[in-house]
C-alpha positions in Angstrom: -11.6 43.1 4.3 -11.4 46.0 1.9 -8.2 47.3 3.5 -6.4 44.0 2.8 -7.5 43.9 -0.8 -6.4 47.5 -1.3 -3.0 46.8 0.3 -2.4 43.8 -2.0 -3.4 45.9 -5.0 -1.0 48.7 -3.9 1.9 46.3 -3.5 1.2 44.8 -6.9 1.0 48.2 -8.6 4.2 49.4 -6.7 6.2 47.2 -9.0 5.0 49.3 -11.9 5.6 52.7 -10.2 8.1 54.0 -12.8 6.0 53.0 -15.8 2.9 54.5 -14.2 4.8 57.6 -13.4 6.1 58.1 -16.9 2.6 57.6 -18.3 1.1 60.0 -15.9 3.7 62.7 -16.7 3.2 62.3 -20.4 -0.6 62.4 -20.1 -0.3 65.4 -17.8 1.9 67.3 -20.2 -0.6 66.5 -23.0 -3.4 68.0 -21.0 -1.4 70.5 -19.0 -4.0 73.3 -19.4 -6.8 71.2 -17.7 -7.1 70.3 -14.0 -6.8 66.6 -14.9 -3.6 67.3 -16.7 -2.0 69.3 -13.9 -3.0 66.6 -11.3 -1.7 63.8 -13.6 1.6 65.6 -14.0 2.0 66.1 -10.2 1.2 62.4 -9.6 3.8 61.5 -12.2 6.4 63.6 -10.5 5.7 62.1 -7.1 5.9 58.5 -8.6 9.2 59.2 -10.4 11.0 61.1 -7.5 13.4 58.2 -7.0 14.2 57.8 -10.7 15.0 61.4 -11.5 18.7 61.0 -10.6 19.2 59.5 -14.1 18.1 62.6 -15.9 21.2 64.7 -16.8 21.1 68.3 -15.8 17.5 68.6 -14.6 17.5 65.4 -12.5 18.7 67.1 -9.3 16.0 69.8 -9.5 13.2 67.4 -10.4 14.1 65.1 -7.5 14.0 68.1 -5.1 10.6 69.1 -6.5 9.3 65.5 -6.2 10.5 65.3 -2.7 8.8 68.5 -1.8 5.6 67.3 -3.5 5.9 64.1 -1.5 4.9 66.0 1.6 1.5 66.5 -0.1 1.1 63.1 -1.7 -1.9 62.1 0.4 -3.8 65.3 -0.5 -2.7 65.0 -4.2 -3.7 61.3 -4.2 -7.2 62.0 -2.9 -7.6 64.9 -5.4 -6.4 62.6 -8.2 -8.9 59.9 -7.2 -11.8 62.4 -7.1 -10.9 64.0 -10.4 -10.4 60.6 -12.0 -13.8 59.4 -10.8 -15.4 62.7 -12.0 -13.7 62.3 -15.3 -15.3 58.9 -15.8 -18.8 60.2 -15.2 
């Protein structure tokens, strides 16, 4: 039951991946000296990996970094959820 709802939500939010990634990178850069800021920046990089090719000069390196981080996306995602929940408390 819950898995189906989460899967539908994930598919819906997938359409906004680039927008969410940009927002996460900006918020991460604004709070880069906090744990929440660092995790937000990493999540933004993972979400934008496929879009980095349009950035002149740095795009190639950002895409490689995002691909490397993608190997840790589950761990980073779980940490992001935990830190997000703790931030709300």
